[in-house]
Each structure stands twice: as C-alpha cells, then as structure tokens.
C-alpha positions as CSV (number, residue, x, y, z in Angstrom):
1,M,-26.4,-4.6,-1.4
2,I,-27.4,-7.9,-0.2
3,I,-29.5,-6.5,2.7
4,L,-31.3,-4.7,0.0
5,L,-32.1,-7.6,-1.8
6,A,-33.2,-10.0,1.0
7,L,-35.4,-6.7,2.0
8,H,-36.6,-6.5,-1.2
9,V,-37.4,-10.7,-1.5
10,A,-39.6,-10.8,1.5
11,G,-41.4,-7.7,-0.2
12,A,-42.7,-9.7,-2.8
13,V,-43.1,-12.5,-0.3
14,K,-45.4,-11.0,1.4
15,H,-47.3,-9.5,-1.4
16,E,-47.4,-13.2,-2.9
17,I,-49.1,-14.4,0.3
18,S,-51.2,-11.8,0.7
19,A,-54.3,-10.4,-0.6
20,E,-52.0,-9.7,-3.9
21,E,-51.7,-13.4,-5.4
22,G,-49.2,-14.0,-8.5
23,V,-47.2,-10.8,-7.8
24,L,-44.1,-12.8,-8.3
25,K,-45.8,-15.2,-11.6
26,R,-46.4,-11.5,-12.8
27,M,-42.8,-10.5,-12.3
28,L,-41.9,-13.6,-14.3
29,P,-44.4,-13.7,-16.8
30,G,-42.8,-15.4,-19.8
31,L,-41.5,-18.4,-17.8
32,F,-44.9,-19.0,-16.2
33,G,-46.8,-18.7,-19.0
34,Q,-49.5,-16.2,-16.6
35,V,-49.5,-12.4,-16.5
36,K,-52.7,-12.5,-14.0
37,P,-52.8,-13.9,-11.0
38,P,-54.4,-17.2,-10.5
39,A,-57.2,-17.6,-8.2
40,R,-54.8,-19.9,-5.6
41,R,-51.8,-20.4,-5.4
42,G,-50.1,-23.0,-7.0
43,H,-46.7,-24.9,-7.9
44,G,-45.4,-22.0,-10.0
45,F,-44.8,-19.8,-6.3
46,F,-42.6,-22.2,-4.9
47,T,-40.5,-22.1,-8.4
48,A,-40.4,-18.8,-7.7
49,F,-39.3,-18.4,-3.8
50,G,-37.3,-20.8,-4.8
51,G,-35.0,-19.3,-7.3
52,A,-35.5,-16.2,-5.6
53,L,-33.5,-18.1,-2.8
54,A,-31.2,-19.4,-5.3
55,F,-30.6,-15.9,-6.7
56,F,-30.0,-14.7,-3.4
57,G,-27.6,-17.0,-2.3
58,I,-25.5,-17.2,-5.3
59,I,-24.6,-13.2,-4.6
60,A,-24.1,-13.9,-1.3
61,A,-21.4,-16.5,-1.6
62,A,-19.5,-14.5,-4.3
63,P,-17.3,-12.3,-2.6
64,L,-16.6,-15.7,-0.4
65,L,-15.4,-18.0,-3.4
66,K,-13.4,-15.0,-4.5
67,G,-11.7,-14.0,-1.8
68,T,-9.6,-11.4,-0.8
69,P,-6.1,-10.1,-2.6
70,E,-3.1,-10.3,-1.3
71,T,-0.5,-8.1,-1.6
72,P,2.2,-10.4,-2.4
73,P,5.2,-9.8,0.0
74,L,8.6,-7.6,-0.7
75,T,11.6,-9.9,-2.2
76,E,15.4,-8.6,-2.1
77,P,15.1,-6.6,-5.6
78,Q,17.6,-6.3,-7.8
79,L,20.8,-4.1,-8.5
80,E,21.9,-2.8,-11.1
81,T,25.0,-0.4,-12.1
82,S,25.9,1.0,-15.3
83,T,29.1,0.0,-16.8
84,E,30.9,0.2,-19.7
85,A,29.9,-3.2,-21.3
86,G,26.5,-2.3,-20.0
87,T,24.5,-3.2,-17.3
88,A,25.8,-5.3,-14.7
89,T,23.7,-7.2,-12.0
90,L,25.2,-6.5,-8.9
91,V,25.7,-9.3,-5.7
92,P,24.2,-7.9,-2.2
93,N,27.5,-8.0,0.9
94,W,25.6,-6.9,3.3
95,D,22.3,-8.2,4.9
96,I,20.5,-5.9,6.9
97,D,19.0,-6.5,10.4
98,P,15.0,-5.8,10.6
99,A,14.7,-6.0,13.8
100,T,17.7,-3.9,15.0
101,S,17.4,-1.5,11.7
102,E,14.4,1.2,10.8
103,I,13.4,4.1,8.4
104,R,11.8,6.6,10.0
105,F,9.5,9.7,9.0
106,S,9.5,13.0,10.2
107,G,7.7,16.8,10.0
108,I,5.7,19.7,11.8
109,Y,1.8,19.7,12.6
110,E,0.2,22.6,13.4
111,G,3.5,23.3,15.7
112,N,3.6,20.3,16.9
113,Q,6.5,17.5,15.7
114,F,5.5,13.9,14.6
115,T,7.0,11.2,13.7
116,G,6.4,7.1,12.6
117,T,8.3,4.1,11.1
118,F,8.3,1.9,8.2
119,Q,6.6,-1.7,9.0
120,D,7.3,-3.2,5.9
121,W,10.1,-2.9,3.5
122,T,13.4,-4.5,2.3
123,A,17.0,-3.8,1.2
124,A,19.5,-4.8,-1.2
125,V,22.7,-3.6,-0.3
126,H,26.2,-3.0,-2.0
127,F,28.3,-1.5,-0.4
128,D,32.2,-1.3,-0.6
129,P,34.3,1.4,1.2
130,D,37.0,0.9,-1.1
131,D,35.1,1.2,-4.2
132,L,32.6,3.9,-3.5
133,P,31.2,4.2,-7.4
134,G,30.8,0.6,-7.5
135,S,28.3,0.7,-4.3
136,V,24.9,1.1,-4.8
137,I,22.0,0.4,-2.7
138,E,18.1,-0.4,-3.8
139,V,14.7,0.3,-0.8
140,Q,11.7,-1.2,-1.5
141,V,9.1,0.5,1.0
142,K,5.2,-0.3,1.6
143,P,4.4,3.2,2.3
144,G,0.7,1.9,3.5
145,T,2.8,0.4,6.7
146,A,3.5,3.5,7.9
147,K,2.9,3.6,11.8
148,T,2.7,7.0,13.6
149,G,1.0,5.9,16.8
150,N,-2.3,7.9,16.1
151,K,-5.2,5.8,14.1
152,L,-5.7,9.1,12.4
153,Y,-2.6,9.5,10.8
154,D,-1.7,6.6,10.0
155,D,-5.0,5.9,8.2
156,S,-5.3,9.3,7.1
157,L,-1.6,8.5,5.4
158,K,-3.0,5.4,3.5
159,E,-5.6,7.8,1.5
160,G,-5.2,9.1,-2.0
161,E,-3.9,12.8,-1.4
162,W,-1.1,11.1,0.7
163,F,0.2,7.8,-0.4
164,D,-2.6,6.5,-1.9
165,A,-1.1,2.8,-0.9
166,E,-3.8,1.4,-2.6
167,T,-2.7,2.2,-6.1
168,Y,1.0,2.4,-5.3
169,P,1.8,0.4,-2.8
170,V,5.1,0.1,-3.5
171,A,7.8,2.7,-3.1
172,K,11.7,2.6,-4.0
173,V,14.4,4.3,-3.4
174,H,18.1,4.2,-5.0
175,L,21.1,4.9,-3.3
176,G,24.4,5.5,-5.3
177,K,27.4,8.2,-6.1
178,F,28.6,7.5,-2.8
179,E,31.5,10.0,-1.6
180,K,33.6,10.0,1.2
181,T,33.5,13.5,3.8
182,D,35.1,14.5,6.6
183,D,32.7,13.0,9.2
184,G,31.3,10.0,7.5
185,Y,29.7,9.1,3.8
186,R,27.1,10.9,1.6
187,A,24.5,9.5,-1.1
188,E,22.3,10.7,-3.6
189,A,18.6,9.1,-2.4
190,T,16.6,9.0,-5.2
191,L,13.1,8.4,-4.2
192,L,10.2,7.3,-6.6
193,L,6.9,8.1,-4.6
194,K,3.5,7.9,-6.5
195,E,4.9,8.0,-10.1
196,H,6.9,11.5,-8.2
197,A,10.6,11.6,-8.3
198,A,12.9,13.3,-6.0
199,S,17.1,13.7,-5.5
200,M,18.3,14.5,-2.2
201,P,21.5,13.8,-1.1
202,L,21.5,11.6,2.4
203,N,24.8,11.4,5.0
204,F,25.2,8.9,7.3
205,H,27.8,7.6,9.4
206,L,29.1,3.6,9.0
207,T,30.4,2.2,11.6
208,I,32.5,-1.4,10.0
209,D,33.4,-3.7,12.8
210,G,35.1,-7.0,11.4
211,D,31.5,-8.5,9.9
212,T,29.4,-6.6,11.2
213,A,28.1,-2.8,10.4
214,T,26.3,0.4,12.3
215,F,24.8,2.7,9.9
216,D,22.5,6.0,10.6
217,G,21.9,8.7,8.3
218,K,19.1,11.3,7.2
219,T,17.4,13.4,4.2
220,V,15.1,15.6,4.0
221,F,12.2,15.9,1.2
222,S,9.2,18.4,0.0
223,R,5.8,17.3,0.0
224,K,5.2,19.4,-2.8
225,V,7.7,17.7,-4.9
226,L,6.2,14.2,-4.0
227,D,3.1,15.4,-4.1
228,L,1.7,14.7,-0.8
229,G,-1.3,16.2,1.0
230,Q,-1.5,18.9,-2.1
231,S,-4.9,19.2,-1.8
232,S,-5.8,19.8,1.2
233,D,-2.7,22.0,2.4
234,P,-0.9,23.2,-0.6
235,G,0.6,26.1,1.6
236,G,1.8,24.3,4.2
237,D,-0.2,25.7,6.9
238,W,-1.0,22.7,9.0
239,I,2.1,20.5,7.8
240,N,5.5,22.1,7.4
241,D,6.4,20.9,3.3
242,A,9.9,19.5,4.7
243,V,9.5,15.6,5.3
244,T,12.9,14.6,7.3
245,V,13.2,10.7,6.2
246,S,16.2,8.9,8.7
247,V,17.9,5.5,8.5
248,K,19.8,3.4,11.0
249,G,20.3,-0.2,11.6
250,T,22.8,-2.5,11.1
251,A,24.1,-5.3,8.8
252,T,26.0,-8.4,8.7
253,R,28.9,-9.2,5.9
254,K,27.5,-12.2,3.3
C-alpha cells in the first residue's frame, strides 16, 4: 500500500509540473477555491504537494508507532481439583527441568515416519505415589513452536487446518485419574486443541530417587477427533490418522 501510495503521489506531481498544470488543485477544489488550473503554478502547488507528503509519512509511520504485539509468555498454570467442599487449589510439588525434558509428536507421512518437538511449554505437577486420586498435572503448550527439522512441515503446522496457531496460541493438557499398573502408572490425558477435546490413556514409567524423578510415557491421539489436517487429507491417504505423543524428562521435588 505504501509503494502504491508513493506511485500515486508521484503521478500527481508529474501531472502538476507537466503541461497539465493544476491537477493537484483540481483534486481538492474546496480547499484551494479553484476548479480550473491556473495559468501558472502558485502557492497551492506547494501546499498540495506538502499535504500529500505528510499523508504519506503518516501512513508509513503508523505500523512503526503501533508496534508488533508479542505473545505473552506461558506461566505455570493453576491446579484445581474437585473436593467435597468444592474446588481446591493444589500447590505443585515438582519442578520439571525444561533442559532435560521434552514433549514429542510423531506420525507417518507417505509411508515415512516424521517427528518433532514443542519448543515452548510449561507444566504444573502435583504428584504423590501415595495419593494418586489427589494427583493432577496441567500442561500448557504453544503449538506454533513445533519443530520437525523440515521448514515446510513447520510452516504448514502453524496454518489453519492444522494447529491454527494464530487463532489458538495455546493448547492445554490435563492429566488425572492416576492409577498404578504392573509396570508403571497410567493417567487419563485430556487434550484441548482448537476447541476440540480428546481423552486417551497415557502410560508412563516413573523412578523417584530422593528428590529427583525421571519419567517417560506416551499416548496416541486421532487427527480426525482433533480436527487436524481434515481439509486436505480427511481420509488419512497421506498422513496416518494416529499421532503419537510422548513425554520424557526429569523433575525435582519442591
């Protein structure tokens, strides 16, 4: 728009200083009181030209004055659980180490496996092996920070039919209903993405050594249920419907 405006002003100036004198003043007859061009160039030319330049300057500077809005950083989500007395706030008792932890997704595209990780996420953890019913984990993820190592994939994942990161900058995961299994633990993972919710069991292993815990687990979600890629590949002809989400890392007791 700025380039077009500059060309438009330049064209008007060209007509003003050429044989067609008075073009600028004919554009604004009420301002200068002249409908017909004068015999020679007067002060109106400089007024009109200066006004056009001023208007151009305002248009050009507006985006700079407005600035670029920044997405607020994720903060540790508040944990809440239902009790007989109502809703109680839980205090996280573990800190996830982001340097050694990751949330990874993987799937199959044209017969080949692809995988990626989310670069920006936070987790609030209240977990007690002796109180599984009272254990809760809340995770917030920025889908737009997904990295696969392939720019085409990364750019596509941000678009509307996939994560639609501009409209829905944050996805939420709730882990609850923990229970002990023969080889570890199981929780119900409920993912809220683009106003679509899906719940799947997440099986994980956990080792607690003093105040340090290591964990790893995985679950599988359906693209169709979460409305991912349903415009270009609803039948899963190119990308399998199943998407595996895995987590691993370490945590320190608060």
